Biopython code that builds the backbone (N, CA, C, O; Angstrom):
import numpy as np
from Bio.PDB.StructureBuilder import StructureBuilder

atoms = [
    (1, "MET", "N", (147.989, 35.897, 106.301)),
    (1, "MET", "CA", (146.933, 35.363, 105.155)),
    (1, "MET", "C", (146.288, 34.343, 106.405)),
    (1, "MET", "O", (146.803, 33.585, 107.228)),
    (2, "LEU", "N", (144.860, 34.761, 106.073)),
    (2, "LEU", "CA", (143.880, 33.848, 106.402)),
    (2, "LEU", "C", (143.783, 32.265, 105.384)),
    (2, "LEU", "O", (143.712, 32.058, 104.172)),
    (3, "PRO", "N", (143.813, 31.622, 106.261)),
    (3, "PRO", "CA", (143.436, 29.992, 104.892)),
    (3, "PRO", "C", (142.341, 30.016, 104.186)),
    (3, "PRO", "O", (141.444, 30.616, 104.777)),
    (4, "ARG", "N", (142.137, 29.734, 103.478)),
    (4, "ARG", "CA", (140.712, 29.709, 102.292)),
    (4, "ARG", "C", (139.565, 29.288, 103.084)),
    (4, "ARG", "O", (138.481, 29.852, 103.234)),
    (5, "GLU", "N", (140.041, 28.092, 103.606)),
    (5, "GLU", "CA", (138.219, 27.340, 104.193)),
    (5, "GLU", "C", (137.514, 28.297, 105.242)),
    (5, "GLU", "O", (136.401, 28.187, 105.757)),
    (6, "PHE", "N", (138.746, 29.521, 105.452)),
    (6, "PHE", "CA", (137.945, 30.595, 106.061)),
    (6, "PHE", "C", (137.128, 31.680, 105.378)),
    (6, "PHE", "O", (136.471, 32.496, 106.024)),
    (7, "SER", "N", (137.196, 31.661, 103.909)),
    (7, "SER", "CA", (136.232, 32.535, 103.147)),
    (7, "SER", "C", (135.293, 32.668, 103.084)),
    (7, "SER", "O", (134.793, 31.551, 103.216)),
    (8, "LEU", "N", (134.474, 33.447, 102.935)),
    (8, "LEU", "CA", (132.868, 33.850, 102.253)),
    (8, "LEU", "C", (133.107, 33.457, 100.799)),
    (8, "LEU", "O", (133.397, 34.377, 100.034)),
    (9, "ARG", "N", (133.046, 32.526, 100.431)),
    (9, "ARG", "CA", (133.315, 32.372, 98.927)),
    (9, "ARG", "C", (132.081, 32.805, 97.599)),
    (9, "ARG", "O", (132.417, 33.123, 96.458)),
    (10, "THR", "N", (130.492, 32.709, 98.142)),
    (10, "THR", "CA", (129.610, 32.862, 97.373)),
    (10, "THR", "C", (128.546, 33.277, 97.143)),
    (10, "THR", "O", (127.743, 32.625, 97.809)),
    (11, "SER", "N", (127.949, 34.186, 96.426)),
    (11, "SER", "CA", (127.116, 35.498, 96.447)),
    (11, "SER", "C", (125.679, 35.322, 97.126)),
    (11, "SER", "O", (124.869, 36.212, 97.385)),
    (12, "GLN", "N", (125.554, 33.735, 97.383)),
    (12, "GLN", "CA", (124.537, 33.461, 98.560)),
    (12, "GLN", "C", (124.855, 33.374, 100.014)),
    (12, "GLN", "O", (124.060, 33.457, 100.950)),
    (13, "ASP", "N", (126.419, 33.155, 100.062)),
    (13, "ASP", "CA", (126.809, 33.491, 101.692)),
    (13, "ASP", "C", (126.616, 34.707, 101.997)),
    (13, "ASP", "O", (125.862, 34.877, 102.955)),
    (14, "PHE", "N", (127.291, 36.158, 101.220)),
    (14, "PHE", "CA", (127.313, 37.592, 101.260)),
    (14, "PHE", "C", (125.432, 37.474, 101.574)),
    (14, "PHE", "O", (124.869, 37.703, 102.645)),
    (15, "ARG", "N", (125.176, 37.305, 101.051)),
    (15, "ARG", "CA", (123.519, 37.678, 100.900)),
    (15, "ARG", "C", (122.481, 37.370, 101.861)),
    (15, "ARG", "O", (121.482, 38.031, 102.144)),
    (16, "ARG", "N", (123.074, 35.719, 102.540)),
    (16, "ARG", "CA", (122.397, 35.566, 103.980)),
    (16, "ARG", "C", (123.301, 36.608, 104.766)),
    (16, "ARG", "O", (122.462, 37.384, 105.223)),
    (17, "VAL", "N", (124.211, 36.931, 105.063)),
    (17, "VAL", "CA", (125.085, 37.861, 106.064)),
    (17, "VAL", "C", (124.170, 38.876, 106.025)),
    (17, "VAL", "O", (123.277, 38.882, 106.872)),
    (18, "PHE", "N", (124.228, 39.736, 105.194)),
    (18, "PHE", "CA", (123.562, 40.995, 104.703)),
    (18, "PHE", "C", (122.379, 41.087, 104.883)),
    (18, "PHE", "O", (121.908, 42.215, 105.034)),
    (19, "LYS", "N", (121.321, 39.653, 104.936)),
    (19, "LYS", "CA", (120.154, 39.889, 104.664)),
    (19, "LYS", "C", (119.717, 39.470, 106.114)),
    (19, "LYS", "O", (118.803, 40.095, 106.653)),
    (20, "THR", "N", (120.535, 38.107, 106.964)),
    (20, "THR", "CA", (120.077, 37.960, 108.685)),
    (20, "THR", "C", (121.041, 38.578, 109.863)),
    (20, "THR", "O", (121.050, 38.138, 111.013)),
    (21, "GLY", "N", (121.813, 39.615, 109.416)),
    (21, "GLY", "CA", (123.126, 39.599, 110.148)),
    (21, "GLY", "C", (122.950, 40.644, 110.932)),
    (21, "GLY", "O", (122.182, 41.473, 110.445)),
    (22, "LYS", "N", (123.384, 40.912, 111.983)),
    (22, "LYS", "CA", (123.539, 41.751, 112.697)),
    (22, "LYS", "C", (124.532, 43.294, 112.437)),
    (22, "LYS", "O", (125.711, 42.944, 112.381)),
    (23, "ARG", "N", (124.437, 44.464, 112.310)),
    (23, "ARG", "CA", (125.243, 45.185, 111.834)),
    (23, "ARG", "C", (125.752, 46.292, 113.184)),
    (23, "ARG", "O", (125.136, 46.778, 114.132)),
    (24, "ARG", "N", (127.440, 46.403, 112.623)),
    (24, "ARG", "CA", (128.126, 47.387, 113.995)),
    (24, "ARG", "C", (128.764, 48.306, 112.648)),
    (24, "ARG", "O", (129.111, 47.898, 111.540)),
    (25, "ALA", "N", (128.766, 49.285, 113.046)),
    (25, "ALA", "CA", (129.833, 50.735, 112.273)),
    (25, "ALA", "C", (130.309, 51.729, 113.087)),
    (25, "ALA", "O", (129.818, 52.279, 114.072)),
    (26, "GLY", "N", (131.766, 51.920, 112.277)),
    (26, "GLY", "CA", (132.379, 52.860, 113.052)),
    (26, "GLY", "C", (132.459, 53.575, 112.235)),
    (26, "GLY", "O", (131.641, 53.509, 111.316)),
    (27, "SER", "N", (133.474, 54.548, 112.233)),
    (27, "SER", "CA", (133.690, 55.693, 111.482)),
    (27, "SER", "C", (134.001, 55.552, 109.812)),
    (27, "SER", "O", (133.523, 56.181, 108.867)),
    (28, "PHE", "N", (135.095, 54.359, 109.862)),
    (28, "PHE", "CA", (136.126, 53.940, 108.213)),
    (28, "PHE", "C", (135.265, 52.307, 107.849)),
    (28, "PHE", "O", (134.958, 52.016, 106.693)),
    (29, "LEU", "N", (134.999, 51.463, 108.933)),
    (29, "LEU", "CA", (134.249, 50.108, 108.883)),
    (29, "LEU", "C", (132.864, 49.826, 109.332)),
    (29, "LEU", "O", (132.568, 50.307, 110.426)),
    (30, "GLN", "N", (131.868, 49.077, 108.647)),
    (30, "GLN", "CA", (130.767, 48.235, 108.917)),
    (30, "GLN", "C", (131.091, 47.028, 108.939)),
    (30, "GLN", "O", (131.821, 46.613, 108.039)),
    (31, "ILE", "N", (130.631, 46.136, 109.979)),
    (31, "ILE", "CA", (130.720, 44.674, 110.029)),
    (31, "ILE", "C", (129.040, 43.982, 109.884)),
    (31, "ILE", "O", (128.072, 44.415, 110.510)),
    (32, "THR", "N", (129.017, 43.042, 109.090)),
    (32, "THR", "CA", (127.794, 42.202, 109.237)),
    (32, "THR", "C", (128.014, 40.753, 109.669)),
    (32, "THR", "O", (128.745, 40.177, 108.863)),
    (33, "PHE", "N", (127.681, 40.103, 110.519)),
    (33, "PHE", "CA", (127.726, 39.168, 111.040)),
    (33, "PHE", "C", (126.447, 38.023, 111.623)),
    (33, "PHE", "O", (125.347, 38.348, 112.070)),
    (34, "ILE", "N", (126.888, 36.893, 111.484)),
    (34, "ILE", "CA", (125.352, 36.051, 111.984)),
    (34, "ILE", "C", (126.198, 34.675, 112.583)),
    (34, "ILE", "O", (127.208, 34.136, 112.133)),
    (35, "PRO", "N", (125.373, 34.336, 113.772)),
    (35, "PRO", "CA", (126.218, 33.006, 114.127)),
    (35, "PRO", "C", (126.096, 31.983, 113.313)),
    (35, "PRO", "O", (125.306, 31.905, 112.373)),
    (36, "GLU", "N", (127.070, 30.982, 113.746)),
    (36, "GLU", "CA", (127.276, 29.806, 112.425)),
    (36, "GLU", "C", (127.974, 29.154, 113.467)),
    (36, "GLU", "O", (128.256, 29.612, 114.575)),
    (37, "LYS", "N", (128.374, 27.370, 112.719)),
    (37, "LYS", "CA", (128.959, 26.841, 113.563)),
    (37, "LYS", "C", (130.516, 26.811, 112.952)),
    (37, "LYS", "O", (131.212, 25.836, 113.236)),
    (38, "ALA", "N", (130.990, 27.728, 112.232)),
    (38, "ALA", "CA", (132.743, 27.949, 112.032)),
    (38, "ALA", "C", (132.356, 29.038, 111.230)),
    (38, "ALA", "O", (131.405, 29.321, 110.501)),
    (39, "PHE", "N", (134.038, 29.864, 111.829)),
    (39, "PHE", "CA", (134.399, 31.059, 111.289)),
    (39, "PHE", "C", (134.514, 31.258, 110.336)),
    (39, "PHE", "O", (135.452, 30.694, 109.772)),
    (40, "ARG", "N", (133.756, 32.061, 109.647)),
    (40, "ARG", "CA", (134.146, 32.445, 107.641)),
    (40, "ARG", "C", (134.156, 33.863, 107.771)),
    (40, "ARG", "O", (133.446, 34.545, 108.512)),
    (41, "MET", "N", (134.833, 34.150, 107.156)),
    (41, "MET", "CA", (135.058, 35.916, 106.512)),
    (41, "MET", "C", (134.830, 36.533, 105.029)),
    (41, "MET", "O", (135.150, 35.890, 104.029)),
    (42, "GLY", "N", (134.278, 37.769, 104.963)),
    (42, "GLY", "CA", (134.282, 37.970, 103.489)),
    (42, "GLY", "C", (134.885, 39.750, 103.506)),
    (42, "GLY", "O", (134.579, 40.465, 104.460)),
    (43, "VAL", "N", (135.588, 40.198, 102.555)),
    (43, "VAL", "CA", (135.713, 41.735, 102.856)),
    (43, "VAL", "C", (135.043, 42.645, 101.464)),
    (43, "VAL", "O", (135.348, 42.201, 100.357)),
    (44, "VAL", "N", (134.197, 43.825, 101.515)),
    (44, "VAL", "CA", (133.855, 44.020, 100.131)),
    (44, "VAL", "C", (134.216, 45.564, 100.292)),
    (44, "VAL", "O", (133.763, 46.242, 101.214)),
    (45, "VAL", "N", (135.008, 46.021, 99.384)),
    (45, "VAL", "CA", (135.466, 47.629, 98.894)),
    (45, "VAL", "C", (135.385, 47.300, 97.140)),
    (45, "VAL", "O", (135.703, 46.574, 96.198)),
    (46, "THR", "N", (134.539, 48.733, 97.725)),
    (46, "THR", "CA", (133.807, 48.565, 96.362)),
    (46, "THR", "C", (135.250, 49.821, 94.993)),
    (46, "THR", "O", (136.415, 50.211, 95.072)),
    (47, "LYS", "N", (134.456, 49.895, 94.295)),
    (47, "LYS", "CA", (135.799, 50.186, 93.370)),
    (47, "LYS", "C", (136.042, 51.832, 93.493)),
    (47, "LYS", "O", (137.162, 52.328, 93.370)),
    (48, "ALA", "N", (134.970, 52.523, 93.725)),
    (48, "ALA", "CA", (134.997, 53.727, 94.742)),
    (48, "ALA", "C", (136.056, 54.346, 95.323)),
    (48, "ALA", "O", (136.574, 55.462, 95.294)),
    (49, "PHE", "N", (136.299, 52.873, 96.081)),
    (49, "PHE", "CA", (137.932, 53.214, 96.999)),
    (49, "PHE", "C", (139.230, 53.712, 96.442)),
    (49, "PHE", "O", (140.217, 54.270, 96.921)),
    (50, "GLY", "N", (138.974, 53.426, 95.613)),
    (50, "GLY", "CA", (140.414, 53.732, 94.638)),
    (50, "GLY", "C", (140.987, 52.483, 93.200)),
    (50, "GLY", "O", (140.425, 52.178, 92.148)),
    (51, "SER", "N", (142.201, 52.072, 93.753)),
    (51, "SER", "CA", (142.731, 51.211, 92.229)),
    (51, "SER", "C", (142.821, 49.834, 92.786)),
    (51, "SER", "O", (142.703, 49.765, 94.009)),
    (52, "ALA", "N", (142.987, 48.846, 92.205)),
    (52, "ALA", "CA", (142.660, 47.434, 92.208)),
    (52, "ALA", "C", (144.119, 47.673, 93.996)),
    (52, "ALA", "O", (143.922, 47.564, 95.207)),
    (53, "PRO", "N", (145.429, 48.016, 93.153)),
    (53, "PRO", "CA", (146.065, 47.504, 94.505)),
    (53, "PRO", "C", (145.746, 48.131, 95.654)),
    (53, "PRO", "O", (146.101, 47.535, 96.671)),
    (54, "LYS", "N", (145.039, 49.413, 95.835)),
    (54, "LYS", "CA", (144.884, 50.170, 96.859)),
    (54, "LYS", "C", (143.279, 49.487, 97.459)),
    (54, "LYS", "O", (142.870, 50.048, 98.475)),
    (55, "ARG", "N", (142.567, 48.577, 97.015)),
    (55, "ARG", "CA", (141.122, 47.660, 97.255)),
    (55, "ARG", "C", (142.158, 46.476, 98.084)),
    (55, "ARG", "O", (142.152, 46.428, 99.314)),
    (56, "ASN", "N", (143.000, 45.580, 97.277)),
    (56, "ASN", "CA", (143.678, 44.487, 97.761)),
    (56, "ASN", "C", (144.477, 44.490, 98.866)),
    (56, "ASN", "O", (144.400, 43.580, 99.692)),
    (57, "GLN", "N", (145.541, 45.772, 99.029)),
    (57, "GLN", "CA", (145.876, 46.536, 100.381)),
    (57, "GLN", "C", (145.189, 46.673, 101.707)),
    (57, "GLN", "O", (145.647, 46.496, 102.835)),
    (58, "PHE", "N", (143.605, 47.142, 101.197)),
    (58, "PHE", "CA", (142.548, 47.158, 102.468)),
    (58, "PHE", "C", (142.523, 46.025, 102.966)),
    (58, "PHE", "O", (142.825, 45.779, 104.133)),
    (59, "ARG", "N", (142.034, 44.931, 101.843)),
    (59, "ARG", "CA", (141.201, 43.588, 102.184)),
    (59, "ARG", "C", (142.420, 42.737, 103.296)),
    (59, "ARG", "O", (142.266, 42.073, 104.321)),
    (60, "ARG", "N", (143.696, 43.164, 102.466)),
    (60, "ARG", "CA", (145.209, 42.464, 103.520)),
    (60, "ARG", "C", (145.124, 42.647, 104.351)),
    (60, "ARG", "O", (144.919, 41.736, 105.153)),
    (61, "ARG", "N", (145.244, 44.282, 104.851)),
    (61, "ARG", "CA", (145.128, 45.073, 106.363)),
    (61, "ARG", "C", (144.015, 43.966, 107.230)),
    (61, "ARG", "O", (144.374, 43.119, 108.048)),
    (62, "VAL", "N", (142.273, 44.311, 106.694)),
    (62, "VAL", "CA", (141.682, 43.716, 107.200)),
    (62, "VAL", "C", (142.072, 42.376, 107.792)),
    (62, "VAL", "O", (142.312, 42.326, 108.998)),
    (63, "LYS", "N", (142.163, 41.184, 106.973)),
    (63, "LYS", "CA", (142.442, 40.220, 106.928)),
    (63, "LYS", "C", (143.039, 39.860, 108.281)),
    (63, "LYS", "O", (142.554, 39.296, 109.263)),
    (64, "ALA", "N", (144.195, 40.343, 108.035)),
    (64, "ALA", "CA", (145.432, 40.548, 109.235)),
    (64, "ALA", "C", (144.743, 40.854, 110.179)),
    (64, "ALA", "O", (144.367, 39.898, 110.857)),
    (65, "ILE", "N", (144.353, 42.056, 110.564)),
    (65, "ILE", "CA", (143.893, 42.327, 111.700)),
    (65, "ILE", "C", (142.803, 40.759, 112.275)),
    (65, "ILE", "O", (142.915, 40.161, 113.345)),
    (66, "VAL", "N", (142.227, 40.584, 111.605)),
    (66, "VAL", "CA", (140.941, 39.603, 111.926)),
    (66, "VAL", "C", (141.944, 38.538, 112.365)),
    (66, "VAL", "O", (141.942, 38.431, 113.591)),
    (67, "ARG", "N", (142.660, 37.851, 111.854)),
    (67, "ARG", "CA", (143.452, 36.975, 111.761)),
    (67, "ARG", "C", (143.941, 36.918, 113.436)),
    (67, "ARG", "O", (143.696, 35.930, 114.127)),
    (68, "GLU", "N", (144.628, 38.068, 113.939)),
    (68, "GLU", "CA", (145.143, 38.137, 114.925)),
    (68, "GLU", "C", (144.118, 38.276, 116.061)),
    (68, "GLU", "O", (144.607, 38.097, 117.177)),
    (69, "TRP", "N", (142.570, 38.607, 116.018)),
    (69, "TRP", "CA", (141.839, 38.850, 116.553)),
    (69, "TRP", "C", (141.070, 37.342, 116.930)),
    (69, "TRP", "O", (140.553, 36.972, 117.985)),
    (70, "LEU", "N", (141.234, 36.595, 115.518)),
    (70, "LEU", "CA", (140.679, 34.809, 115.843)),
    (70, "LEU", "C", (141.866, 34.238, 116.903)),
    (70, "LEU", "O", (141.593, 33.570, 117.900)),
    (71, "GLN", "N", (143.282, 34.637, 116.489)),
    (71, "GLN", "CA", (143.897, 33.845, 117.430)),
    (71, "GLN", "C", (143.798, 34.103, 119.151)),
    (71, "GLN", "O", (144.235, 33.268, 119.942)),
    (72, "ALA", "N", (143.125, 35.447, 119.604)),
    (72, "ALA", "CA", (143.061, 35.807, 120.531)),
    (72, "ALA", "C", (141.520, 35.256, 121.314)),
    (72, "ALA", "O", (141.379, 35.101, 122.527)),
    (73, "ASP", "N", (140.554, 35.045, 120.348)),
    (73, "ASP", "CA", (139.258, 34.824, 121.144)),
    (73, "ASP", "C", (138.546, 34.279, 119.284)),
    (73, "ASP", "O", (137.776, 34.976, 118.623)),
    (74, "PRO", "N", (138.929, 33.340, 118.990)),
    (74, "PRO", "CA", (138.034, 32.959, 118.333)),
    (74, "PRO", "C", (136.199, 32.583, 118.447)),
    (74, "PRO", "O", (135.713, 31.915, 119.360)),
    (75, "LYS", "N", (135.542, 33.088, 117.495)),
    (75, "LYS", "CA", (133.842, 32.787, 117.595)),
    (75, "LYS", "C", (133.937, 32.749, 115.994)),
    (75, "LYS", "O", (134.495, 33.299, 115.044)),
    (76, "PRO", "N", (132.604, 31.272, 116.476)),
    (76, "PRO", "CA", (131.818, 30.300, 115.278)),
    (76, "PRO", "C", (130.965, 31.728, 114.596)),
    (76, "PRO", "O", (129.943, 31.930, 115.251)),
    (77, "ILE", "N", (131.133, 32.671, 113.539)),
    (77, "ILE", "CA", (130.612, 33.615, 112.898)),
    (77, "ILE", "C", (130.818, 33.509, 111.521)),
    (77, "ILE", "O", (131.729, 32.835, 111.040)),
    (78, "HIS", "N", (129.849, 34.274, 110.737)),
    (78, "HIS", "CA", (129.974, 34.596, 109.674)),
    (78, "HIS", "C", (129.891, 35.859, 109.590)),
    (78, "HIS", "O", (128.908, 36.424, 110.069)),
    (79, "LEU", "N", (131.065, 36.691, 108.862)),
    (79, "LEU", "CA", (131.394, 38.132, 109.268)),
    (79, "LEU", "C", (131.757, 38.122, 107.926)),
    (79, "LEU", "O", (132.265, 37.172, 107.330)),
    (80, "VAL", "N", (131.333, 39.781, 107.238)),
    (80, "VAL", "CA", (131.556, 40.832, 106.448)),
    (80, "VAL", "C", (131.744, 42.022, 106.909)),
    (80, "VAL", "O", (131.016, 42.759, 107.572)),
    (81, "VAL", "N", (133.255, 42.197, 106.314)),
    (81, "VAL", "CA", (133.552, 43.843, 107.006)),
    (81, "VAL", "C", (133.333, 44.435, 105.369)),
    (81, "VAL", "O", (133.251, 43.981, 104.228)),
    (82, "ARG", "N", (133.312, 45.266, 105.817)),
    (82, "ARG", "CA", (132.672, 46.840, 104.465)),
    (82, "ARG", "C", (133.443, 47.822, 104.679)),
    (82, "ARG", "O", (133.492, 48.286, 105.818)),
    (83, "SER", "N", (134.271, 48.402, 103.580)),
    (83, "SER", "CA", (134.779, 49.442, 104.097)),
    (83, "SER", "C", (133.659, 50.924, 103.885)),
    (83, "SER", "O", (132.701, 50.944, 103.113)),
    (84, "ARG", "N", (133.980, 51.769, 104.548)),
    (84, "ARG", "CA", (133.002, 52.792, 104.330)),
    (84, "ARG", "C", (134.030, 54.077, 103.858)),
    (84, "ARG", "O", (135.258, 54.014, 103.799)),
    (85, "ALA", "N", (133.009, 55.486, 103.478)),
    (85, "ALA", "CA", (133.794, 56.962, 103.232)),
    (85, "ALA", "C", (134.883, 57.075, 103.812)),
    (85, "ALA", "O", (134.676, 57.272, 105.009)),
    (86, "GLY", "N", (135.820, 57.053, 103.598)),
    (86, "GLY", "CA", (136.809, 57.934, 104.658)),
    (86, "GLY", "C", (137.821, 56.832, 104.738)),
    (86, "GLY", "O", (138.978, 57.252, 104.702)),
    (87, "SER", "N", (137.699, 55.631, 104.831)),
    (87, "SER", "CA", (138.539, 54.519, 104.963)),
    (87, "SER", "C", (139.575, 53.850, 104.362)),
    (87, "SER", "O", (140.056, 52.765, 104.688)),
    (88, "GLU", "N", (140.024, 54.917, 103.041)),
    (88, "GLU", "CA", (141.260, 54.515, 101.947)),
    (88, "GLU", "C", (142.205, 55.655, 102.598)),
    (88, "GLU", "O", (143.327, 55.613, 102.093)),
    (89, "LYS", "N", (142.071, 56.586, 103.506)),
    (89, "LYS", "CA", (142.859, 57.554, 104.356)),
    (89, "LYS", "C", (142.845, 57.284, 105.856)),
    (89, "LYS", "O", (143.192, 58.051, 106.755)),
    (90, "ALA", "N", (142.345, 55.967, 105.952)),
    (90, "ALA", "CA", (142.794, 55.091, 107.511)),
    (90, "ALA", "C", (144.243, 54.594, 107.362)),
    (90, "ALA", "O", (144.653, 54.361, 106.225)),
    (91, "SER", "N", (145.017, 54.421, 108.383)),
    (91, "SER", "CA", (145.769, 54.173, 108.710)),
    (91, "SER", "C", (146.097, 52.575, 108.972)),
    (91, "SER", "O", (145.112, 52.004, 108.504)),
    (92, "TYR", "N", (146.744, 51.856, 109.343)),
    (92, "TYR", "CA", (146.487, 50.161, 109.571)),
    (92, "TYR", "C", (146.157, 50.757, 111.362)),
    (92, "TYR", "O", (145.120, 50.363, 111.896)),
    (93, "GLN", "N", (146.960, 51.538, 112.020)),
    (93, "GLN", "CA", (146.548, 51.610, 113.518)),
    (93, "GLN", "C", (144.543, 51.929, 113.563)),
    (93, "GLN", "O", (143.554, 51.270, 113.881)),
    (94, "GLU", "N", (144.780, 53.101, 113.119)),
    (94, "GLU", "CA", (143.339, 53.421, 112.889)),
    (94, "GLU", "C", (142.148, 52.195, 112.852)),
    (94, "GLU", "O", (141.207, 52.056, 113.633)),
    (95, "LEU", "N", (142.581, 51.207, 111.467)),
    (95, "LEU", "CA", (141.748, 49.963, 111.049)),
    (95, "LEU", "C", (142.007, 49.580, 112.357)),
    (95, "LEU", "O", (141.261, 50.125, 113.171)),
    (96, "ASN", "N", (142.899, 48.751, 112.857)),
    (96, "ASN", "CA", (142.978, 47.976, 113.698)),
    (96, "ASN", "C", (142.279, 47.985, 115.132)),
    (96, "ASN", "O", (141.797, 47.064, 115.790)),
    (97, "THR", "N", (142.425, 49.707, 115.446)),
    (97, "THR", "CA", (141.745, 50.157, 116.705)),
    (97, "THR", "C", (140.209, 50.127, 116.551)),
    (97, "THR", "O", (139.441, 50.051, 117.510)),
    (98, "GLU", "N", (139.837, 50.192, 115.278)),
    (98, "GLU", "CA", (138.334, 49.997, 115.130)),
    (98, "GLU", "C", (137.745, 48.992, 114.946)),
    (98, "GLU", "O", (136.564, 48.891, 115.279)),
    (99, "LEU", "N", (138.401, 48.024, 114.384)),
    (99, "LEU", "CA", (137.775, 46.920, 113.842)),
    (99, "LEU", "C", (138.127, 46.010, 115.145)),
    (99, "LEU", "O", (137.380, 45.032, 115.178)),
    (100, "LEU", "N", (138.769, 46.038, 115.899)),
    (100, "LEU", "CA", (139.258, 45.327, 117.329)),
    (100, "LEU", "C", (137.648, 46.287, 117.826)),
    (100, "LEU", "O", (136.619, 45.768, 117.391)),
    (101, "SER", "N", (137.496, 47.366, 118.531)),
    (101, "SER", "CA", (136.369, 47.524, 119.071)),
    (101, "SER", "C", (135.063, 47.125, 118.658)),
    (101, "SER", "O", (134.246, 46.675, 119.461)),
    (102, "LEU", "N", (134.779, 47.300, 117.182)),
    (102, "LEU", "CA", (133.472, 46.540, 116.542)),
    (102, "LEU", "C", (133.421, 44.934, 116.701)),
    (102, "LEU", "O", (132.290, 44.474, 116.858)),
    (103, "LEU", "N", (134.476, 44.037, 116.681)),
    (103, "LEU", "CA", (134.638, 42.976, 116.794)),
    (103, "LEU", "C", (134.182, 42.349, 118.463)),
    (103, "LEU", "O", (133.478, 41.398, 118.802)),
    (104, "GLU", "N", (134.862, 43.258, 119.157)),
    (104, "GLU", "CA", (134.782, 42.977, 120.658)),
    (104, "GLU", "C", (133.182, 42.839, 121.317)),
    (104, "GLU", "O", (132.818, 42.128, 122.253)),
    (105, "GLY", "N", (132.577, 43.552, 120.682)),
    (105, "GLY", "CA", (130.776, 43.254, 121.456)),
    (105, "GLY", "C", (130.390, 42.080, 120.709)),
    (105, "GLY", "O", (129.262, 41.598, 120.809)),
    (106, "ILE", "N", (131.263, 41.620, 119.987)),
    (106, "ILE", "CA", (129.939, 40.136, 119.449)),
    (106, "ILE", "C", (130.214, 39.269, 120.657)),
    (106, "ILE", "O", (131.142, 39.213, 121.464)),
    (107, "LYS", "N", (129.312, 38.747, 120.528)),
    (107, "LYS", "CA", (129.168, 37.236, 121.522)),
    (107, "LYS", "C", (128.585, 35.776, 120.805)),
    (107, "LYS", "O", (128.487, 34.752, 121.481)),
]
sb = StructureBuilder()
sb.init_structure("model")
sb.init_model(0)
sb.init_chain("A")
sb.init_seg("    ")
for serial, (resi, resn, name, xyz) in enumerate(atoms, 1):
    if name == "N":
        sb.init_residue(resn, " ", resi, " ")
    sb.init_atom(name, np.array(xyz, "f"), 0.0, 1.0, " ", f" {name:<3s}", serial, name[0])
structure = sb.get_structure()
């Protein structure tokens, strides 16, 4: 799990990232990010995704992938990861491959 200080918590933080950030999308995920002084992230999963346990499992998977990425290549950004239609059927390996390829292009 990512430490709490790495979380975007307020709606103002999310709004700022969505309004001014750069977007990249794959078939399962969309990321939005802005350069910042320190790394922070949030995960957005709509209720249409499924039940609360399924949404929470998705969040945990995304955070685990980001944690591994941070250990290898930390970047000072604010990052929001959104689920897209069909992402509820994606395996961990598919999410991992897609998210790492989306994160790879961040400068």
